[in-house]
ZAMARGU-4260 file (C-alpha; in steps of 0.2 Angstrom, whole numbers, plus 5000, padded with zeros to 4 digits):
<rodrens>
0) 5000/5000/5000 | 5005/5018/4997 | 5008/5029/5013 | 4991/5037/5010 | 4982/5020/5009
5) 4990/5012/5025 | 4980/5010/5041 | 4981/5024/5053 | 4982/5010/5067 | 4991/4994/5067
10) 4981/4979/5061 | 4986/4963/5069 | 4992/4948/5060 | 4977/4940/5052 | 4986/4925/5044
15) 4976/4910/5045 | 4959/4919/5045 | 4946/4921/5031 | 4936/4936/5028 | 4920/4938/5017
20) 4917/4956/5012 | 4902/4961/5002 | 4903/4975/4990 | 4922/4974/4988 | 4923/4976/4969
25) 4925/4995/4971 | 4925/5010/4982 | 4926/5008/5001 | 4924/4989/5000 | 4939/4986/4990
30) 4949/4996/5002 | 4942/4986/5017 | 4947/4970/5007 | 4965/4977/5003 | 4968/4981/5021
35) 4963/4964/5027 | 4973/4955/5014 | 4988/4966/5018 | 4987/4960/5036 | 4987/4942/5030
40) 4969/4937/5029 | 4962/4926/5015 | 4947/4933/5006 | 4930/4928/5000 | 4924/4942/4988
45) 4906/4939/4983 | 4902/4951/4968 | 4888/4955/4957 | 4899/4960/4942 | 4913/4948/4938
50) 4923/4960/4927 | 4924/4973/4941 | 4928/4959/4954 | 4943/4954/4943 | 4949/4971/4943
55) 4947/4972/4962 | 4957/4956/4964 | 4971/4963/4954 | 4972/4978/4965 | 4972/4967/4981
60) 4985/4955/4974 | 4997/4970/4970 | 4997/4973/4989 | 4995/4955/4995 | 5002/4944/4982
65) 5002/4928/4994 | 4984/4930/4999 | 4971/4917/4995 | 4958/4926/4986 | 4941/4918/4980
70) 4929/4927/4969 | 4911/4922/4971 | 4894/4927/4963 | 4882/4936/4973 | 4868/4949/4969
75) 4860/4954/4985 | 4845/4959/4975 | 4842/4940/4970 | 4839/4928/4985 | 4843/4913/4974
80) 4861/4919/4973 | 4862/4923/4991 | 4855/4905/4995 | 4867/4897/4982 | 4883/4906/4990
85) 4878/4901/5007 | 4874/4883/5002 | 4891/4882/4993 | 4901/4888/5008 | 4891/4877/5020
90) 4893/4862/5010 | 4912/4865/5009 | 4913/4869/5027 | 4922/4884/5022 | 4930/4893/5037
95) 4923/4911/5039 | 4931/4921/5053 | 4925/4938/5048 | 4910/4945/5038 | 4909/4963/5033
100) 4892/4968/5027 | 4898/4982/5016 | 4888/4982/5000 | 4874/4994/4997 | 4865/5005/4984
105) 4857/5022/4983 | 4848/5027/4968 | 4848/5046/4970 | 4841/5056/4956 | 4829/5041/4951
110) 4812/5045/4957 | 4805/5028/4951 | 4803/5015/4964 | 4812/4999/4959 | 4808/4981/4964
115) 4821/4967/4965 | 4819/4951/4956 | 4811/4944/4972 | 4798/4958/4972 | 4805/4968/4986
120) 4810/4987/4986 | 4827/4988/4979 | 4836/4997/4993 | 4827/4987/5006 | 4833/4970/4999
125) 4850/4975/4993 | 4856/4985/5009 | 4846/4975/5022 | 4836/4959/5018 | 4850/4951/5007
130) 4863/4954/5020 | 4850/4947/5033 | 4847/4931/5023 | 4866/4928/5020 | 4871/4931/5038
135) 4858/4920/5045 | 4861/4906/5033 | 4879/4906/5037 | 4876/4906/5056 | 4882/4887/5058
140) 4899/4892/5050 | 4900/4908/5060 | 4896/4899/5076 | 4909/4886/5073 | 4922/4898/5070
145) 4917/4911/5084 | 4917/4923/5070 | 4915/4942/5069 | 4902/4952/5059 | 4905/4970/5055
150) 4889/4979/5049 | 4893/4994/5038 | 4880/5008/5040 | 4880/5026/5035 | 4877/5043/5042
155) 4859/5041/5035 | 4856/5028/5048 | 4857/5041/5061 | 4845/5053/5053 | 4832/5041/5046
160) 4817/5031/5053 | 4809/5015/5049 | 4791/5016/5044 | 4784/5000/5050 | 4768/5002/5040
165) 4778/5006/5025 | 4794/4996/5026 | 4796/4995/5007 | 4791/5013/5003 | 4775/5008/4993
170) 4765/5023/5000 | 4778/5036/5000 | 4794/5034/4990 | 4810/5045/4988 | 4827/5037/4985
175) 4836/5045/5000 | 4821/5040/5011 | 4821/5022/5005 | 4840/5021/5007 | 4840/5029/5025
180) 4827/5017/5030 | 4836/5002/5023 | 4852/5007/5033 | 4841/5009/5049 | 4835/4991/5046
185) 4853/4985/5044 | 4858/4993/5060 | 4843/4986/5070 | 4848/4969/5063 | 4866/4972/5069
190) 4862/4976/5087 | 4849/4962/5087 | 4862/4949/5081 | 4873/4955/5095 | 4859/4952/5108
195) 4855/4935/5101 | 4873/4929/5101 | 4875/4934/5119 | 4859/4927/5124 | 4861/4910/5115
200) 4880/4909/5117 | 4884/4908/5099 | 4901/4916/5101 | 4899/4928/5087 | 4906/4946/5089
205) 4896/4960/5081 | 4903/4978/5079 | 4896/4992/5068 | 4904/5006/5058 | 4901/5019/5045
210) 4913/5027/5032 | 4907/5045/5034 | 4906/5055/5017 | 4917/5048/5003 | 4916/5060/4988
215) 4927/5048/4977 | 4915/5033/4976 | 4900/5027/4964 | 4888/5038/4974 | 4897/5054/4970
220) 4890/5057/4952 | 4872/5056/4959 | 4876/5067/4973 | 4884/5080/4962 | 4869/5080/4950
225) 4858/5086/4965 | 4871/5098/4971 | 4869/5111/4957 | 4877/5126/4967 | 4892/5115/4972
230) 4891/5119/4990 | 4888/5102/4996 | 4902/5095/4985 | 4914/5108/4992 | 4909/5103/5010
235) 4911/5085/5006 | 4928/5087/4998 | 4934/5098/5013 | 4928/5087/5027 | 4925/5070/5019
240) 4937/5055/5017 | 4946/5046/5003 | 4940/5028/5000 | 4956/5021/5009 | 4953/5032/5024
245) 4934/5029/5024 | 4938/5010/5025 | 4947/5013/5042 | 4931/5012/5053 | 4926/4995/5047
250) 4944/4989/5048 | 4945/4995/5066 | 4928/4986/5069 | 4936/4970/5062 | 4950/4969/5074
255) 4945/4979/5090 | 4946/4970/5107 | 4933/4981/5115 | 4918/4972/5121 | 4904/4972/5108
260) 4894/4979/5101 | 4904/4995/5097 | 4901/5008/5084 | 4916/5016/5074 | 4916/5030/5062
265) 4927/5045/5056 | 4931/5057/5071 | 4931/5073/5061 | 4919/5088/5059 | 4901/5081/5058
270) 4909/5064/5057 | 4911/5067/5038 | 4929/5062/5038 | 4945/5061/5049 | 4953/5046/5058
275) 4943/5031/5063 | 4937/5031/5081 | 4924/5023/5093 | 4908/5034/5093 | 4892/5035/5102
280) 4879/5023/5093 | 4863/5029/5085 | 4851/5026/5100 | 4836/5021/5089 | 4846/5007/5082
285) 4849/4999/5099 | 4830/4997/5103 | 4828/4979/5107 | 4809/4979/5104 | 4812/4986/5086
290) 4826/4974/5083 | 4817/4959/5088 | 4802/4965/5078 | 4813/4967/5062 | 4821/4950/5064
295) 4803/4942/5065 | 4797/4953/5050 | 4813/4948/5039 | 4811/4930/5043 | 4793/4930/5038
300) 4797/4939/5022 | 4810/4927/5017 | 4799/4912/5022 | 4784/4919/5012 | 4796/4921/4997
305) 4803/4904/4998 | 4785/4897/4999 | 4780/4907/4984 | 4795/4900/4974 | 4791/4882/4979
310) 4773/4884/4974
</rodrens>
């Protein structure tokens, strides 16, 4: 890694451990993967776009030529691919020591409400439900390895709410609202997973993180299109992080020894950028009643979808 890409804290030796990172074909995700590989971890990289995935592998190998890198197929907006990946890893008893739930979409500038192939609102499935399905399917492997799960949120999770009577934005749709709600759902899931692993003795460690504002990622063009005066762009560029630095909170969550669940993010102004540090969690995401309710709703949605497919 170049000096600007190196961790601002020392990652321990991760040799002998295997990490699965979603959304690692570009942006912050590939920087998370690079950091883990440089520390000695082997990687499982599930990607939707194989071409982008191969380019990401080449970048990671440049820093960690001896890492064992496995590219897998996964489209979080298609539950069949989520199920296929989980079944393949379970059948092979693949060791999974760390899962980073990083992938996500936000369709800013597109006022049309989009559905996944499974019939769910696209932000809701890609950012939350697909990750829920993958993680819960992999629980036998995660329990066996006493693994760690890092849940990557966003600043939107602290400013958004979940409408229980409109979880998939059928009555009222706006892309940023749908995105924020999906990140709230993901955060509720993270804290509920932490509670369940403690109550049931699963041995899984759960931490949460957010990257701050990252102007140089795929979301940037849509944000710039909305920012006609350029004020938001200027603020983001002054206060935000590069993708490499924005990866640091998730990397810190991946290796911290602090008692879980902890929340990490940039420590600079407005938490847009700056060095990674432990932060005060978003209180509404820690609500145990909401967390248990969401787990139940997600389980029911996945069960209903599986039943419809079998029929």
